[in-house]
N, C-alpha and C positions, 0 to 999 in steps of 0.2 A: 368203090362204093363205100359209103359210110355205114357205120354200125348203129347210128342214132335212130334211123327210121325203124329198124328191126326191133330195137329196144322199146320204142314208143308203141309200136303195134303189139308187142308182147305185153306191155303194161296195160294197154287197152283191153286185151283179152282177159287178163287177170281181173281187171276192174269189172268187166261185164259178168264174169263169174261171180264176183262179189255182189253185184246187183241181184243176180238170180238167187243167191243164197239169202240175201236180205229179204227178198220178197217171200221166200219159203219160210223164213223165220218170223214173218209178219212184223218187220221192223217199222220204224216211223217213216212216213212219206218223205220227211226232210232228209233223212240219212240215205234213203234209196235215191232220191233226186240228186243229192250231192255227189254220190259215187257215180251215178249215171252221167252227170255233167262232166266229171273228171275223166270218165271213160271216153266220152265224145271229144273232149279236148285232146286227149292223148292220141285218139284215132285220127283226128284232123291234123294234128302236128306230124304224125308219121306219114300220112299221105302227102301233105304239102311239102315235107322235106324231100320227098322223092321226085317232085316235079322239077324238071330241069329249068334252070334260070341263068341269068347272067352272073358270072363270077370271075 
């Protein structure tokens, strides 16, 4: 098993925590959205990496 999906899912969790912190600090909607999109990309990458495929 590869370590990459675990790292991507961990990064997604850290970024979600960052989104929560930004909302609590009343940051700009742009920064909240940007970090949220990065969290979704990391989450999607981690999940898609685990899907078995042809190799």
